gemmi code that builds the backbone of each chain (N, CA, C; Angstrom):
import gemmi

chains = {
    "A": [
        ("UNK", (-115.405, -46.730, -62.089), (-115.118, -46.552, -60.652), (-114.341, -45.246, -60.460)),
        ("UNK", (-114.877, -44.336, -59.599), (-114.130, -43.092, -59.383), (-112.935, -43.361, -58.458)),
        ("UNK", (-112.132, -42.337, -58.326), (-110.872, -42.512, -57.616), (-111.095, -42.921, -56.150)),
        ("UNK", (-112.103, -42.277, -55.529), (-112.340, -42.550, -54.106), (-112.762, -44.005, -53.879)),
        ("UNK", (-113.710, -44.454, -54.736), (-114.190, -45.839, -54.602), (-113.046, -46.822, -54.859)),
        ("UNK", (-112.214, -46.441, -55.819), (-111.082, -47.310, -56.143), (-110.150, -47.436, -54.926)),
        ("UNK", (-109.845, -46.290, -54.324), (-108.947, -46.302, -53.162), (-109.567, -47.106, -52.015)),
        ("UNK", (-110.899, -46.944, -51.854), (-111.573, -47.671, -50.776), (-111.460, -49.186, -51.016)),
        ("UNK", (-111.682, -49.588, -52.272), (-111.607, -51.019, -52.561), (-110.177, -51.529, -52.374)),
        ("UNK", (-109.222, -50.677, -52.705), (-107.814, -51.054, -52.507), (-107.532, -51.310, -51.031)),
        ("UNK", (-107.997, -50.381, -50.190), (-107.667, -50.507, -48.774), (-108.386, -51.725, -48.170)),
        ("UNK", (-109.601, -51.987, -48.635), (-110.302, -53.186, -48.162), (-109.559, -54.437, -48.604)),
        ("UNK", (-109.130, -54.420, -49.875), (-108.366, -55.553, -50.395), (-107.101, -55.761, -49.586)),
        ("UNK", (-106.457, -54.672, -49.264), (-105.230, -54.736, -48.474), (-105.486, -55.348, -47.113)),
        ("UNK", (-106.583, -54.944, -46.504), (-106.916, -55.501, -45.183), (-107.191, -56.991, -45.283)),
        ("UNK", (-107.991, -57.356, -46.294), (-108.329, -58.776, -46.458), (-107.056, -59.601, -46.641)),
        ("UNK", (-106.124, -59.038, -47.396), (-104.898, -59.785, -47.685), (-104.088, -60.035, -46.410)),
        ("UNK", (-104.128, -59.095, -45.479), (-103.338, -59.316, -44.263), (-104.095, -60.159, -43.239)),
        ("UNK", (-105.429, -60.078, -43.268), (-106.217, -60.778, -42.242), (-106.537, -62.212, -42.652)),
        ("UNK", (-106.843, -62.401, -43.909), (-107.337, -63.703, -44.364), (-106.387, -64.882, -44.105)),
        ("UNK", (-105.109, -64.773, -44.454), (-104.240, -65.937, -44.237), (-104.191, -66.368, -42.772)),
        ("UNK", (-104.224, -65.374, -41.872), (-104.193, -65.716, -40.449), (-105.450, -66.482, -40.060)),
        ("UNK", (-106.598, -66.073, -40.647), (-107.838, -66.784, -40.352), (-107.790, -68.213, -40.875)),
        ("UNK", (-107.252, -68.359, -42.082), (-107.137, -69.699, -42.661), (-106.239, -70.563, -41.788)),
        ("UNK", (-105.141, -69.958, -41.352), (-104.192, -70.659, -40.497), (-104.883, -71.089, -39.209)),
        ("UNK", (-105.610, -70.136, -38.619), (-106.280, -70.411, -37.352), (-107.248, -71.574, -37.508)),
        ("UNK", (-107.877, -71.656, -38.682), (-108.891, -72.686, -38.893), (-108.304, -74.088, -38.811)),
        ("UNK", (-107.074, -74.257, -39.244), (-106.582, -75.638, -39.275), (-105.580, -75.993, -38.178)),
        ("UNK", (-104.951, -75.030, -37.549), (-103.963, -75.466, -36.568), (-104.068, -74.746, -35.231)),
        ("UNK", (-105.120, -73.959, -35.089), (-105.290, -73.166, -33.880), (-105.214, -74.037, -32.621)),
        ("UNK", (-105.868, -75.180, -32.687), (-105.956, -76.030, -31.500), (-104.586, -76.619, -31.140)),
        ("UNK", (-103.898, -77.185, -32.128), (-102.581, -77.775, -31.862), (-101.569, -76.717, -31.456)),
        ("UNK", (-101.627, -75.578, -32.164), (-100.645, -74.518, -31.914), (-101.228, -73.465, -30.973)),
        ("UNK", (-101.914, -73.919, -29.940), (-102.562, -73.022, -28.981), (-101.544, -72.097, -28.299)),
        ("UNK", (-102.026, -70.904, -27.939), (-101.197, -69.957, -27.176), (-101.602, -69.953, -25.711)),
        ("UNK", (-102.415, -70.926, -25.315), (-102.966, -70.938, -23.948), (-102.089, -71.697, -22.957)),
        ("UNK", (-100.824, -71.916, -23.329), (-99.905, -72.538, -22.378), (-99.599, -73.997, -22.698)),
        ("UNK", (-98.601, -74.513, -21.988), (-98.067, -75.843, -22.254), (-99.076, -76.952, -21.944)),
        ("UNK", (-99.767, -76.823, -20.817), (-100.720, -77.865, -20.420), (-101.822, -78.004, -21.474)),
        ("UNK", (-102.327, -76.853, -21.925), (-103.367, -76.828, -22.960), (-102.844, -77.456, -24.261)),
        ("UNK", (-101.603, -77.138, -24.605), (-100.994, -77.696, -25.825), (-100.894, -79.218, -25.730)),
        ("UNK", (-100.497, -79.718, -24.549), (-100.405, -81.173, -24.344), (-101.779, -81.815, -24.521)),
        ("UNK", (-102.775, -81.243, -23.850), (-104.136, -81.807, -23.902), (-104.680, -81.765, -25.337)),
        ("UNK", (-104.469, -80.636, -26.016), (-104.993, -80.512, -27.381), (-104.337, -81.476, -28.355)),
        ("UNK", (-103.056, -81.769, -28.132), (-102.347, -82.648, -29.062), (-102.414, -84.128, -28.678)),
        ("UNK", (-102.422, -84.411, -27.361), (-102.300, -85.805, -26.922), (-103.496, -86.288, -26.109)),
        ("UNK", (-104.419, -85.386, -25.810), (-105.592, -85.750, -25.038), (-105.307, -85.889, -23.552)),
        ("UNK", (-104.074, -85.610, -23.140), (-103.676, -85.714, -21.737), (-102.483, -84.799, -21.494)),
        ("UNK", (-102.294, -84.352, -20.245), (-101.109, -83.530, -19.974), (-100.019, -84.347, -19.284)),
        ("UNK", (-100.237, -85.670, -19.174), (-99.202, -86.503, -18.566), (-98.800, -87.621, -19.530)),
        ("UNK", (-97.745, -87.369, -20.282), (-97.200, -88.377, -21.190), (-95.943, -88.944, -20.530)),
        ("UNK", (-95.885, -90.277, -20.331), (-94.747, -90.856, -19.608), (-93.410, -90.657, -20.331)),
        ("UNK", (-92.367, -90.423, -19.534), (-91.024, -90.268, -20.084), (-90.473, -91.652, -20.432)),
        ("UNK", (-89.876, -91.755, -21.611), (-89.284, -93.014, -22.054), (-87.842, -92.772, -22.456)),
        ("UNK", (-86.951, -93.683, -22.025), (-85.550, -93.505, -22.405), (-85.305, -93.896, -23.866)),
        ("UNK", (-86.357, -94.368, -24.530), (-86.211, -94.739, -25.949), (-86.428, -93.547, -26.887)),
        ("UNK", (-86.778, -92.394, -26.298), (-86.872, -91.160, -27.080), (-85.708, -90.268, -26.654)),
        ("UNK", (-84.994, -89.717, -27.634), (-83.800, -88.915, -27.329), (-83.901, -87.532, -27.953)),
        ("UNK", (-83.582, -86.509, -27.161), (-83.442, -85.155, -27.695), (-81.974, -84.777, -27.580)),
        ("UNK", (-81.405, -84.289, -28.667), (-80.039, -83.775, -28.627), (-80.082, -82.283, -28.907)),
        ("UNK", (-79.638, -81.500, -27.932), (-79.666, -80.041, -28.065), (-78.620, -79.457, -27.128)),
        ("UNK", (-78.145, -78.247, -27.416), (-77.161, -77.641, -26.502), (-77.831, -77.275, -25.173)),
        ("UNK", (-77.190, -77.587, -24.026), (-77.797, -77.229, -22.739), (-77.877, -75.715, -22.530)),
        ("UNK", (-76.914, -75.005, -23.136), (-76.933, -73.545, -23.069), (-76.863, -73.002, -24.490)),
        ("UNK", (-77.825, -72.146, -24.850), (-77.874, -71.590, -26.199), (-77.495, -70.112, -26.157)),
        ("UNK", (-76.440, -69.766, -26.875), (-76.023, -68.364, -26.889), (-76.859, -67.564, -27.883)),
        ("UNK", (-77.343, -68.223, -28.932), (-78.227, -67.559, -29.886), (-79.594, -68.213, -29.814)),
        ("UNK", (-80.514, -67.575, -29.094), (-81.819, -68.198, -28.850), (-82.717, -68.160, -30.086)),
        ("UNK", (-82.263, -67.504, -31.159), (-83.046, -67.455, -32.397), (-82.715, -68.621, -33.314)),
        ("UNK", (-81.711, -69.416, -32.938), (-81.291, -70.511, -33.806), (-80.678, -71.628, -32.980)),
        ("UNK", (-81.539, -72.455, -32.403), (-81.078, -73.541, -31.536), (-81.369, -74.877, -32.224)),
        ("UNK", (-80.324, -75.665, -32.522), (-80.575, -76.958, -33.167), (-81.137, -77.969, -32.177)),
        ("UNK", (-82.249, -78.592, -32.536), (-82.867, -79.599, -31.671), (-83.164, -80.840, -32.505)),
        ("UNK", (-82.515, -81.942, -32.089), (-82.606, -83.201, -32.834), (-83.416, -84.199, -32.011)),
        ("UNK", (-84.386, -84.827, -32.646), (-85.214, -85.825, -31.954), (-85.064, -87.156, -32.667)),
        ("UNK", (-84.834, -88.232, -31.889), (-84.840, -89.554, -32.498), (-85.355, -90.593, -31.507)),
        ("UNK", (-85.741, -91.733, -32.047), (-86.247, -92.823, -31.199), (-85.985, -94.148, -31.892)),
        ("UNK", (-85.858, -95.217, -31.075), (-85.760, -96.543, -31.686), (-87.133, -97.227, -31.675)),
        ("UNK", (-88.165, -96.491, -31.242), (-89.535, -97.004, -31.311), (-90.029, -96.923, -32.755)),
        ("UNK", (-91.012, -97.742, -33.063), (-91.622, -97.717, -34.392), (-92.653, -96.589, -34.406)),
        ("UNK", (-92.194, -95.377, -34.644), (-93.032, -94.192, -34.480), (-93.795, -93.846, -35.748)),
        ("UNK", (-95.043, -93.413, -35.587), (-95.755, -92.902, -36.761), (-96.039, -91.408, -36.621)),
        ("UNK", (-95.689, -90.829, -35.464), (-95.848, -89.403, -35.288), (-94.838, -88.872, -34.274)),
        ("UNK", (-94.292, -87.699, -34.545), (-93.341, -87.079, -33.620), (-93.705, -85.606, -33.442)),
        ("UNK", (-93.519, -85.120, -32.203), (-93.837, -83.729, -31.880), (-92.664, -83.103, -31.127)),
        ("UNK", (-92.512, -81.798, -31.284), (-91.547, -81.051, -30.478), (-92.281, -79.879, -29.840)),
        ("UNK", (-92.084, -79.713, -28.525), (-92.746, -78.622, -27.806), (-91.762, -77.876, -26.912)),
        ("UNK", (-91.836, -76.556, -26.920), (-91.051, -75.726, -26.006), (-92.021, -75.210, -24.952)),
        ("UNK", (-91.813, -75.678, -23.720), (-92.795, -75.440, -22.662), (-93.144, -73.966, -22.479)),
        ("UNK", (-92.154, -73.083, -22.533), (-92.405, -71.671, -22.212), (-92.523, -70.748, -23.424)),
        ("UNK", (-92.539, -71.325, -24.634), (-92.785, -70.464, -25.796), (-94.271, -70.100, -25.855)),
        ("UNK", (-94.555, -68.978, -26.532), (-95.935, -68.490, -26.625), (-96.849, -69.562, -27.226)),
        ("UNK", (-96.393, -70.194, -28.305), (-97.072, -71.375, -28.827), (-96.116, -72.545, -28.599)),
        ("UNK", (-96.407, -73.392, -27.627), (-95.456, -74.458, -27.267), (-95.120, -75.422, -28.418)),
        ("UNK", (-96.130, -75.777, -29.242), (-95.844, -76.767, -30.287), (-94.976, -76.164, -31.390)),
        ("UNK", (-93.843, -76.802, -31.654), (-92.949, -76.364, -32.731), (-93.331, -77.073, -34.032)),
        ("UNK", (-93.485, -78.395, -33.957), (-93.946, -79.124, -35.137), (-94.653, -80.410, -34.748)),
        ("UNK", (-95.456, -80.858, -35.694), (-96.013, -82.204, -35.638), (-95.618, -82.870, -36.943)),
        ("UNK", (-94.968, -84.018, -36.828), (-94.465, -84.732, -38.000), (-95.164, -86.076, -38.116)),
        ("UNK", (-95.826, -86.317, -39.240), (-96.444, -87.621, -39.510), (-95.511, -88.419, -40.405)),
        ("UNK", (-95.103, -89.589, -39.932), (-94.145, -90.410, -40.672), (-94.880, -91.445, -41.510)),
        ("UNK", (-94.509, -91.521, -42.777), (-95.089, -92.508, -43.694), (-94.050, -93.603, -43.934)),
        ("UNK", (-94.462, -94.722, -44.597), (-93.504, -95.819, -44.812), (-92.191, -95.347, -45.450)),
        ("UNK", (-91.075, -95.794, -44.890), (-89.757, -95.421, -45.405), (-89.116, -94.293, -44.625)),
        ("UNK", (-89.920, -93.492, -43.930), (-89.393, -92.371, -43.155), (-88.837, -92.903, -41.829)),
        ("UNK", (-87.613, -92.466, -41.462), (-87.009, -92.896, -40.202), (-87.428, -91.933, -39.086)),
        ("UNK", (-87.562, -92.450, -37.858), (-87.985, -91.585, -36.742), (-86.852, -90.700, -36.240)),
        ("UNK", (-86.507, -89.734, -37.053), (-85.410, -88.802, -36.765), (-85.764, -87.461, -37.381)),
        ("UNK", (-85.631, -86.384, -36.620), (-85.823, -85.064, -37.208), (-84.973, -84.036, -36.490)),
        ("UNK", (-84.339, -83.177, -37.281), (-83.475, -82.132, -36.750), (-83.948, -80.799, -37.324)),
        ("UNK", (-84.110, -79.801, -36.450), (-84.616, -78.502, -36.879), (-83.968, -77.425, -36.007)),
        ("UNK", (-83.981, -76.182, -36.482), (-83.473, -75.075, -35.662), (-84.652, -74.237, -35.195)),
        ("UNK", (-84.663, -73.928, -33.905), (-85.826, -73.267, -33.316), (-85.471, -71.977, -32.585)),
        ("UNK", (-86.531, -71.200, -32.286), (-86.404, -69.979, -31.483), (-86.970, -70.248, -30.101)),
        ("UNK", (-86.328, -69.673, -29.081), (-86.864, -69.791, -27.725), (-86.957, -68.426, -27.064)),
        ("UNK", (-88.072, -68.199, -26.377), (-88.338, -66.915, -25.746), (-87.533, -66.775, -24.455)),
        ("UNK", (-87.363, -67.878, -23.740), (-86.637, -67.883, -22.475), (-86.181, -69.314, -22.204)),
        ("UNK", (-85.369, -69.485, -21.168), (-84.938, -70.828, -20.786), (-86.165, -71.672, -20.494)),
        ("UNK", (-86.135, -72.941, -20.948), (-87.358, -73.746, -20.834), (-87.053, -75.227, -20.996)),
        ("UNK", (-87.886, -76.070, -20.394), (-87.850, -77.479, -20.775), (-88.355, -77.633, -22.221)),
        ("UNK", (-87.711, -78.528, -22.960), (-88.120, -78.819, -24.335), (-88.501, -80.301, -24.389)),
        ("UNK", (-89.683, -80.577, -24.927), (-90.213, -81.939, -24.905), (-90.345, -82.501, -26.317)),
        ("UNK", (-89.998, -83.778, -26.458), (-90.291, -84.500, -27.695), (-91.311, -85.570, -27.332)),
        ("UNK", (-92.356, -85.701, -28.115), (-93.359, -86.732, -27.871), (-93.485, -87.572, -29.139)),
        ("UNK", (-93.498, -88.891, -28.927), (-93.537, -89.841, -30.037), (-94.751, -90.752, -29.864)),
        ("UNK", (-95.454, -90.999, -30.958), (-96.543, -91.971, -30.908), (-96.084, -93.262, -31.562)),
        ("UNK", (-96.221, -94.358, -30.821), (-95.817, -95.658, -31.341), (-96.841, -96.694, -30.890)),
        ("UNK", (-97.394, -97.422, -31.825), (-98.397, -98.434, -31.502), (-99.562, -97.861, -30.714)),
        ("UNK", (-99.908, -96.622, -30.971), (-101.064, -96.003, -30.323), (-100.784, -95.442, -28.941)),
        ("UNK", (-99.527, -95.562, -28.442), (-99.242, -94.975, -27.131), (-98.182, -93.882, -27.242)),
        ("UNK", (-98.167, -93.001, -26.225), (-97.306, -91.821, -26.255), (-96.060, -92.025, -25.398)),
        ("UNK", (-94.943, -91.491, -25.863), (-93.665, -91.586, -25.161), (-93.001, -90.217, -25.242)),
        ("UNK", (-92.318, -89.816, -24.156), (-91.804, -88.446, -24.104), (-90.361, -88.418, -23.644)),
        ("UNK", (-89.635, -87.416, -24.133), (-88.306, -87.097, -23.612), (-88.311, -85.609, -23.305)),
        ("UNK", (-87.514, -85.195, -22.335), (-87.454, -83.775, -21.999), (-86.013, -83.377, -21.656)),
        ("UNK", (-85.611, -82.216, -22.154), (-84.306, -81.639, -21.779), (-84.535, -80.163, -21.423)),
        ("UNK", (-83.630, -79.630, -20.603), (-83.687, -78.198, -20.295), (-82.702, -77.464, -21.182)),
        ("UNK", (-83.173, -76.380, -21.798), (-82.270, -75.529, -22.582), (-82.277, -74.140, -21.953)),
        ("UNK", (-81.078, -73.679, -21.622), (-80.936, -72.354, -21.033), (-80.580, -71.377, -22.137)),
        ("UNK", (-81.316, -70.258, -22.207), (-80.985, -69.263, -23.230), (-80.418, -68.017, -22.550)),
        ("UNK", (-79.447, -67.415, -23.215), (-78.775, -66.263, -22.628), (-79.177, -64.971, -23.334)),
        ("UNK", (-80.052, -65.059, -24.376), (-80.628, -63.876, -24.998), (-82.048, -64.249, -25.407)),
        ("UNK", (-82.814, -63.295, -25.894), (-84.234, -63.550, -26.161), (-84.583, -63.482, -27.646)),
        ("UNK", (-85.381, -64.430, -28.112), (-85.882, -64.396, -29.500), (-87.394, -64.507, -29.509)),
        ("UNK", (-87.984, -64.686, -30.645), (-89.431, -64.829, -30.922), (-90.154, -63.535, -31.225)),
    ],
    "B": [
        ("UNK", (-86.702, -64.423, -50.317), (-88.087, -64.913, -50.382), (-88.304, -65.692, -51.681)),
        ("UNK", (-87.773, -65.143, -52.795), (-87.919, -65.860, -54.055), (-86.747, -66.784, -54.356)),
        ("UNK", (-85.723, -66.689, -53.490), (-84.573, -67.543, -53.754), (-84.960, -68.997, -53.501)),
        ("UNK", (-84.252, -69.873, -54.179), (-84.678, -71.272, -54.229), (-84.413, -72.013, -52.923)),
        ("UNK", (-85.272, -72.989, -52.658), (-85.074, -73.917, -51.549), (-83.856, -74.777, -51.877)),
        ("UNK", (-82.962, -74.925, -50.901), (-81.791, -75.763, -51.127), (-82.031, -77.143, -50.526)),
        ("UNK", (-81.650, -78.169, -51.259), (-81.922, -79.540, -50.809), (-80.783, -80.453, -51.233)),
        ("UNK", (-80.423, -81.375, -50.330), (-79.420, -82.368, -50.676), (-79.761, -83.649, -49.912)),
        ("UNK", (-79.525, -84.812, -50.527), (-79.784, -86.087, -49.861), (-78.662, -87.057, -50.211)),
        ("UNK", (-78.074, -87.655, -49.174), (-76.954, -88.582, -49.374), (-77.268, -89.912, -48.706)),
        ("UNK", (-77.143, -90.984, -49.477), (-77.444, -92.325, -48.974), (-76.192, -92.996, -48.440)),
        ("UNK", (-76.383, -93.742, -47.326), (-75.288, -94.508, -46.752), (-75.896, -95.734, -46.068)),
        ("UNK", (-75.589, -96.921, -46.564), (-76.113, -98.152, -45.956), (-77.625, -98.279, -46.035)),
        ("UNK", (-78.224, -97.791, -47.105), (-79.666, -97.961, -47.301), (-80.514, -96.868, -46.673)),
        ("UNK", (-79.848, -95.939, -45.936), (-80.577, -94.829, -45.317), (-80.013, -93.508, -45.842)),
        ("UNK", (-80.904, -92.648, -46.304), (-80.462, -91.345, -46.804), (-80.735, -90.275, -45.746)),
        ("UNK", (-79.820, -89.310, -45.667), (-80.022, -88.133, -44.825), (-80.237, -86.942, -45.746)),
        ("UNK", (-81.352, -86.236, -45.535), (-81.649, -85.064, -46.355), (-81.519, -83.814, -45.511)),
        ("UNK", (-81.009, -82.762, -46.138), (-80.959, -81.447, -45.503), (-81.658, -80.465, -46.426)),
        ("UNK", (-82.557, -79.670, -45.835), (-83.326, -78.697, -46.606), (-83.195, -77.332, -45.931)),
        ("UNK", (-82.874, -76.317, -46.705), (-82.862, -74.950, -46.178), (-83.820, -74.111, -47.014)),
        ("UNK", (-84.752, -73.451, -46.332), (-85.777, -72.648, -47.010), (-85.498, -71.169, -46.743)),
        ("UNK", (-85.093, -70.406, -47.756), (-84.884, -68.980, -47.525), (-86.239, -68.319, -47.255)),
        ("UNK", (-86.459, -67.915, -46.015), (-87.781, -67.403, -45.621), (-87.635, -66.604, -44.327)),
        ("UNK", (-88.338, -65.452, -44.197), (-88.186, -64.642, -42.966), (-88.665, -65.373, -41.710)),
        ("UNK", (-89.643, -66.265, -41.877), (-90.235, -66.993, -40.751), (-90.508, -66.088, -39.549)),
        ("UNK", (-91.242, -65.019, -39.816), (-91.628, -64.077, -38.754), (-92.771, -64.667, -37.940)),
        ("UNK", (-92.634, -64.613, -36.634), (-93.637, -65.222, -35.751), (-94.926, -64.405, -35.660)),
        ("UNK", (-94.843, -63.096, -35.969), (-96.010, -62.241, -35.783), (-96.105, -61.686, -34.368)),
        ("UNK", (-95.103, -62.014, -33.548), (-95.105, -61.583, -32.142), (-94.043, -60.516, -31.874)),
        ("UNK", (-93.188, -60.286, -32.855), (-92.087, -59.326, -32.656), (-92.533, -57.923, -33.048)),
        ("UNK", (-91.925, -56.923, -32.442), (-92.212, -55.534, -32.799), (-91.009, -54.909, -33.486)),
        ("UNK", (-91.307, -53.957, -34.406), (-90.209, -53.242, -35.054), (-89.762, -52.076, -34.155)),
        ("UNK", (-88.854, -51.242, -34.669), (-88.299, -50.167, -33.845), (-89.359, -49.143, -33.428)),
        ("UNK", (-90.444, -49.016, -34.237), (-91.520, -48.071, -33.900), (-92.544, -48.702, -32.949)),
        ("UNK", (-92.334, -49.951, -32.591), (-93.261, -50.613, -31.671), (-94.450, -51.261, -32.362)),
        ("UNK", (-94.415, -51.308, -33.708), (-95.500, -51.970, -34.440), (-95.191, -53.459, -34.582)),
        ("UNK", (-96.232, -54.276, -34.471), (-96.042, -55.717, -34.659), (-95.608, -56.004, -36.097)),
        ("UNK", (-94.603, -56.836, -36.242), (-94.199, -57.284, -37.576), (-95.133, -58.442, -37.940)),
        ("UNK", (-95.849, -58.326, -39.087), (-96.861, -59.358, -39.403), (-96.280, -60.767, -39.493)),
        ("UNK", (-97.092, -61.730, -39.100), (-96.670, -63.129, -39.151), (-96.421, -63.551, -40.600)),
        ("UNK", (-95.345, -64.268, -40.797), (-95.019, -64.793, -42.126), (-94.085, -65.971, -41.924)),
        ("UNK", (-94.673, -67.152, -41.814), (-93.836, -68.316, -41.517), (-94.366, -69.575, -42.189)),
        ("UNK", (-93.478, -70.547, -42.331), (-93.815, -71.834, -42.946), (-94.754, -72.605, -42.011)),
        ("UNK", (-95.869, -73.075, -42.550), (-96.856, -73.788, -41.727), (-96.953, -75.276, -42.069)),
        ("UNK", (-96.553, -75.617, -43.283), (-96.691, -77.010, -43.692), (-95.506, -77.450, -44.528)),
        ("UNK", (-95.141, -78.717, -44.384), (-94.109, -79.291, -45.235), (-94.490, -80.729, -45.538)),
        ("UNK", (-94.112, -81.202, -46.697), (-94.316, -82.619, -47.003), (-93.203, -83.103, -47.903)),
        ("UNK", (-92.903, -84.389, -47.769), (-91.841, -84.972, -48.564), (-92.338, -86.216, -49.270)),
        ("UNK", (-91.785, -86.480, -50.451), (-92.148, -87.685, -51.193), (-90.899, -88.269, -51.837)),
        ("UNK", (-90.845, -89.606, -51.834), (-89.732, -90.304, -52.466), (-90.272, -91.086, -53.663)),
        ("UNK", (-89.754, -90.788, -54.838), (-90.229, -91.405, -56.084), (-91.759, -91.350, -56.181)),
        ("UNK", (-92.344, -90.253, -55.714), (-93.787, -90.063, -55.817), (-94.598, -90.621, -54.660)),
        ("UNK", (-93.961, -91.372, -53.743), (-94.688, -91.903, -52.580), (-94.445, -91.021, -51.369)),
        ("UNK", (-95.495, -90.724, -50.649), (-95.412, -89.833, -49.514), (-94.478, -90.364, -48.419)),
        ("UNK", (-93.570, -89.506, -47.945), (-92.618, -89.874, -46.880), (-93.031, -89.279, -45.540)),
        ("UNK", (-93.420, -87.998, -45.563), (-93.843, -87.349, -44.333), (-94.756, -86.173, -44.644)),
        ("UNK", (-95.551, -85.820, -43.628), (-96.395, -84.635, -43.674), (-96.158, -83.912, -42.354)),
        ("UNK", (-96.033, -82.607, -42.416), (-95.617, -81.878, -41.230), (-96.395, -80.581, -41.096)),
        ("UNK", (-96.736, -80.243, -39.859), (-97.280, -78.919, -39.542), (-96.244, -78.204, -38.690)),
        ("UNK", (-96.001, -76.933, -38.996), (-94.992, -76.197, -38.242), (-95.604, -74.950, -37.614)),
        ("UNK", (-95.075, -74.601, -36.456), (-95.545, -73.415, -35.744), (-94.608, -72.251, -35.928)),
        ("UNK", (-94.766, -71.243, -35.068), (-94.010, -70.009, -35.278), (-92.706, -69.974, -34.498)),
        ("UNK", (-92.289, -71.114, -33.910), (-91.021, -71.158, -33.172), (-89.848, -71.637, -34.019)),
        ("UNK", (-90.087, -71.838, -35.318), (-88.998, -72.304, -36.178), (-88.141, -71.093, -36.578)),
        ("UNK", (-86.827, -71.273, -36.602), (-85.899, -70.178, -36.898), (-86.093, -69.624, -38.301)),
        ("UNK", (-85.596, -68.399, -38.497), (-85.515, -67.780, -39.825), (-84.755, -68.712, -40.779)),
        ("UNK", (-85.109, -68.684, -42.041), (-84.510, -69.594, -43.031), (-84.528, -71.045, -42.535)),
        ("UNK", (-85.725, -71.594, -42.364), (-85.868, -72.921, -41.743), (-84.928, -73.986, -42.307)),
        ("UNK", (-84.334, -74.720, -41.374), (-83.427, -75.819, -41.689), (-84.074, -77.109, -41.212)),
        ("UNK", (-84.246, -78.055, -42.121), (-84.866, -79.334, -41.792), (-83.926, -80.460, -42.190)),
        ("UNK", (-83.705, -81.384, -41.267), (-82.856, -82.544, -41.570), (-83.621, -83.794, -41.176)),
        ("UNK", (-83.662, -84.791, -42.094), (-84.408, -86.012, -41.794), (-83.791, -87.190, -42.533)),
        ("UNK", (-84.238, -88.408, -42.155), (-83.662, -89.636, -42.715), (-84.760, -90.543, -43.244)),
        ("UNK", (-84.431, -91.286, -44.269), (-85.422, -92.195, -44.868), (-84.696, -93.304, -45.612)),
        ("UNK", (-85.408, -94.431, -45.786), (-84.832, -95.556, -46.519), (-84.814, -95.190, -48.005)),
        ("UNK", (-83.653, -95.328, -48.631), (-83.536, -94.931, -50.036), (-82.320, -95.584, -50.682)),
        ("UNK", (-82.301, -95.533, -52.001), (-81.137, -95.973, -52.770), (-80.643, -94.779, -53.577)),
        ("UNK", (-79.384, -94.811, -53.933), (-78.848, -93.757, -54.801), (-79.665, -93.713, -56.093)),
        ("UNK", (-79.978, -92.523, -56.562), (-80.766, -92.384, -57.788), (-82.247, -92.141, -57.533)),
        ("UNK", (-82.709, -92.406, -56.285), (-84.110, -92.101, -55.946), (-84.325, -90.583, -55.994)),
        ("UNK", (-85.587, -90.196, -56.222), (-85.903, -88.765, -56.294), (-86.679, -88.318, -55.067)),
        ("UNK", (-86.113, -87.357, -54.366), (-86.766, -86.778, -53.185), (-87.355, -85.428, -53.563)),
        ("UNK", (-88.627, -85.249, -53.220), (-89.276, -83.985, -53.492), (-89.845, -83.429, -52.194)),
        ("UNK", (-89.632, -82.148, -51.945), (-90.161, -81.512, -50.743), (-91.002, -80.307, -51.142)),
        ("UNK", (-92.187, -80.192, -50.544), (-93.066, -79.038, -50.772), (-93.317, -78.338, -49.457)),
        ("UNK", (-93.377, -77.020, -49.484), (-93.653, -76.248, -48.272), (-94.686, -75.184, -48.574)),
        ("UNK", (-95.386, -74.755, -47.525), (-96.392, -73.719, -47.678), (-96.276, -72.778, -46.488)),
        ("UNK", (-96.477, -71.465, -46.700), (-96.459, -70.555, -45.555), (-97.862, -70.044, -45.241)),
        ("UNK", (-97.963, -69.223, -44.199), (-99.280, -68.769, -43.735), (-99.915, -67.761, -44.686)),
        ("UNK", (-99.180, -67.335, -45.719), (-99.766, -66.461, -46.739), (-100.083, -67.232, -48.009)),
        ("UNK", (-100.099, -68.565, -47.869), (-100.454, -69.462, -48.964), (-99.438, -69.446, -50.113)),
        ("UNK", (-98.219, -68.985, -49.836), (-97.151, -69.144, -50.831), (-96.661, -70.576, -50.731)),
        ("UNK", (-96.326, -71.183, -51.866), (-95.744, -72.519, -51.765), (-94.379, -72.559, -52.438)),
        ("UNK", (-93.587, -73.479, -51.955), (-92.197, -73.616, -52.390), (-91.948, -75.098, -52.604)),
        ("UNK", (-91.135, -75.451, -53.559), (-90.769, -76.853, -53.665), (-89.377, -77.035, -54.225)),
        ("UNK", (-88.823, -78.196, -53.924), (-87.479, -78.510, -54.382), (-87.379, -80.013, -54.563)),
        ("UNK", (-86.482, -80.395, -55.444), (-86.336, -81.807, -55.786), (-84.854, -82.125, -55.901)),
        ("UNK", (-84.487, -83.332, -55.494), (-83.090, -83.731, -55.661), (-83.010, -85.236, -55.891)),
        ("UNK", (-81.899, -85.651, -56.482), (-81.639, -87.075, -56.672), (-80.713, -87.518, -55.543)),
        ("UNK", (-81.075, -88.624, -54.873), (-80.283, -89.126, -53.755), (-78.907, -89.561, -54.268)),
        ("UNK", (-77.857, -89.061, -53.618), (-76.486, -89.389, -54.025), (-75.916, -90.502, -53.153)),
    ],
}
model = gemmi.Model(1)
for chain_id, residues in chains.items():
    chain = gemmi.Chain(chain_id)
    for i, (resn, *xyz) in enumerate(residues, 1):
        res = gemmi.Residue()
        res.name, res.seqid = resn, gemmi.SeqId(i, " ")
        for name, pos in zip(("N", "CA", "C"), xyz):
            atom = gemmi.Atom()
            atom.name, atom.element = name, gemmi.Element(name[0])
            atom.pos, atom.b_iso = gemmi.Position(*pos), 0.0
            res.add_atom(atom)
        chain.add_residue(res)
    model.add_chain(chain)
structure = gemmi.Structure()
structure.add_model(model)
structure.setup_entities()
């Protein structure tokens, strides 16, 4: 292989390396982690954009976040949950995580998140085949993402 | 990036609380550098946990998780049980950590 062909193959390899993982990612979570807005994210994940609010799902988070790049958000429920979701309504990709709970796992999860702007934050729990939601407003005083 | 995942799990009354910190840039792919170029996406996309070899949870994560992801969760356990956590990012790097429940 001469030098030119070698360099060409290198640059192609380099491109593939940066493009391929994103394509793989898109293949498996594009729908759930849609960038087409909150309503689309709800429909893609739950099949509906209206999930009833339940007082049995709790979100604990600071009402005002001074560091929008690191906001602790805790979700818990006393329902017998087999799946939990966290969504930030105004983030570019609303879905933060989807958690599938297996036997022994308690319906509790705490994570630190980034927020682009002040937004309602929703937790959705699946229990016995039905959906339950909690929502809190988090105000951010700086911008992340 | 190569530094180890930190993990700890403490049992109290039959329920253990685990804390996991993953040293990782967790870049969303939406931010620009000082020259205005997009910083490529590089973030954790999947996590799973197992207790004594039995699956505890499976998780998909998006790009809104903070840098150096922090995960805290609870599960039924006894002292001496082994908790193992595996993670994967969008560049197909994988990370794992194991701890004995205290």
